Residue, then its C-alpha position, 0 to 999 in steps of 0.5 A: m488465489s493468492l496475494n503477493t508482496v511486490l518489491k520490484p516493478e519488473a518482477k513477472k507474475t508466474n503461476g499466480t505468484v510474483q518473485q520477491t526482490i528488494n530494491s532500494a528505489h522502492n523503499q518507504h518515503t516520508l517528507n523532507g520537512s514540514v509544510t503548512l497550508h491554510g484554508v477553510g473547511l468546505h462544509s464547516g466553514q471554519a478556518v483551518t491550518m493543516t501541517l504535514r510532518p515527516a514520520n518514521p518508517g511504518h508510521g503510515i498516514r495519520f491525522q492529529r487534532v491539535d485543537l483538542p485536549e490530548k491531541p488525539i491521533i486517527k489512523a487513515d484506515v477504512d475501519y474508522v470511516t463513519d460517514t461518506s455523505r459529503g466527503t469521507t470522514l474518519e472517527y475514533n474514540g469520538t474524534k472526527v476528521s472529515t473531507i480527507e480524500h484530497v490530501l490522501a490522494a496527493l500523498v499517494g500521488m507523491g509516493i509518500d508512505n509516512t506522515l503525520i497530518e496536524l489539523d486545528g479543526v475537524e475538516v481538511p481545508i478545501l483549498d481550490g477543490s483539488a489536490g493541486p495546492i497540496i501537491d505543490a506544498l509537498e513538492s516545496v519540501g520534497t520527499q526523503e527515502q527511508e531505510a525500510k522496504r515498501i510492501v506493495y500487494a499485487i492483486d492476482t485475482n479479480i475483486h468485484y463490488y456492485d451496488p445495485v441501488k446506486n448502480v455503482d460497479m467497481l472492479a480490481v483486476p491484476s495489473s503490472e502497475y497501479q492503474i485507475t479508470t473511471l466512468i461517470d454517467f449522470n444522465s445529464p445533457v451537459l456532462g454526458t458520459q465521461h471517462a478518465t484513466l490514470k495509467h501510472i501514478s507518476e501521471f497523477k500530478s499533471e493529469i489528475a491533481p488539478c481537477r476540482t470537485f464539481c456539483f450540479l446547480h440544484e445540489l448547490e441550491y439544496l446545500l445553500d438552503n440547508n447551510l451545509i457548505k458554509g465554506g463553499d465558494l465558487s472558486n473551489a468547485i465546478v458548477v454544472v447547470d443542467k436545467a433552465v435557470t432564471q436571472s433572479e436565481l443567478d442574481h441570488l447566487a451572485k449575492v450569496f457568493n459576493k460576485n458581481n455577475i454570474e452567468v451560465k456558459q454555453e457548455g452549461i457551466l457557471n462562469n466561476v471557473q475555467m475548465h482544466f480538461p474537457n473531462e475534468p469531472a471524470r478526472h476528479k472522480l478518479l482523484d477521489v478513488v485514489g484518496d479513498l482507496a488509500l484507506i486500505g492501508h497498503p499500496i496495491r498493484a491492480h487496475i481499478i475500473a470504477s463505473r459511477p463511483g462515489h465516496a460510499s462505494n469507494v470506501e466499501f470497495a476499500r473494505k473489500i480489498k483490505a479484507f482480501i489482503k488480510k485473508n491472503k497476507h500470509l501468502s505474501d511471505v512465501p518466497h517464489y522459487d523458479p528452478n529456471l533462474p540461476a542460483i546466487y550460490d550453487i552447491t560448490h560455493i555453499e560447500k566452501s562457505l559452510p563446514h558441513k559436508f556429505p551426508f550432512l550438508l542440507v542446502d542445495k542452493i541459495i536463490e535470494l540473499s540480502d543484508n537481512h534475509v536469505v532464501g535457500i533450497k533443499n530438494v528432498t529425495f528418497n535417497e537421503h541417508f536418514f530415510q533408512g532408519h526414520f519411519p521405514g516404510n513411511p518416510v518423513m523428513p525429521g523435524v530436527l533436520q528441517i531446523e538444521a537445514l534452516a540453520q545452515t541456510g542462516g549460516i550463509l546469511a550470518l557469514n555473508n559479510y565476511t570475506d573469508p567465511e570458510n574460516y568461521d563457524t556458526y553455533f546454536l545458542k537457542i532454538d525457540k518457538v518451533k512449530f511443525k505444521q506439515r509433514v515433509l516427504p520425499g519429492d518435496t522441495l523445501i524453500l528455506k527463508l531466514e530473516l534477521m530479527n535484529p542486526i548482528r552484534r558481537g557475533i550474535c545472530e537472531m533469525r526468524g526461520t520459515v520452511y515452505v513446500g510450495n506456498k504451504l508453511v511447514t515449519e517455523a522457528e526462531l534461531v539464535a547463533q553465534i559466529l566464531r572464528k575457527d582459530k579463536k575457539 
């Protein structure tokens, strides 16, 4: 059971792993400019202004209460959810932000990773009860690709959540796309059983975003009687009438909402709105799932199947998925090695690029190479020369040679930008934070991964190196090397 970093939708899952590939189309994104929306909070009734601003890579989605002293910021994270009774509420150090699910869903639907959401009140404006107006606002400024890769976590095993009290069942199953299916069943003769499906996030704008929140008439009456929807308006919710209602009750509602006339349509819906889809309630439940699962804090790749979901169950499910990611996150760094795939550099090319020769060339091939990382392969056999004198009868690959193999692989990365790498050498300046976690034995295949810690400047190359056998980390170190031209030493 593992969790894998996915950077390319075409990557195929093999034996529980997914090949890691860097693709600029899957970099992080932010807004191309700031955009502001005005409205009222559904429950607070307060006028509120919401401004979404661009943010740096890695910032994530954060809310800022600009109406409070010191303008505190709350990260959109499931760890900060404190209330799900009438929407999803975040709280951190006494500062609250509520009814956040629609704006989060819109951001996910638009593929926006980083933004700062400024609010001058406690509640996100309800607008028309959907994510549609927010999508329109985001599209008015557009998105901007950033120079940072977007990490998507592919769930490769089923994750299940069940609430026996509310009879809520939620399941995440492996999938090549982020998909969601919702089913609602309120035992209502009006709604009946409905389901909705989002097959690809690109469909969110047209198929899910316009779908408005809904409630039953008896729920509306309770909320009105207890002054719990001060910002409620019949234009921002679908009201389902699943019981007999008198004319005097309808007249009372018309007075409360300042309407000339309120009546029940034949389908059992108040005449406040026109339905966008026959299954609009199920689609809105799907919208809420998208928004609440954004609180995981990481984009995921899975098919979410949710029966009778609500904010409380969505949040608990998000917590369960986040815990799974945290537990298995270290496995996402393990490069995938498929010996059937052709190498980027074979041994002939490596021998021409590096000054090392037999018996001291310790890299057999390069399987990944970008401007900031490299992955090499070293097959360890009993015929290695060093096994003759290193622990005879108990062959263990020397740790210093594992570091040397890392350094040689890093040399390929360091010299990759040179058209004549054979005219340069790389030399150690420093080796730091070395840890040997597992023995390396004959028959093991070393997966050697190096990543630049900083851009190469003045020939100085700082790299973080890791060595894996299968999905087990066996060695790690930080290496600093200097690149020198051979004729200028």
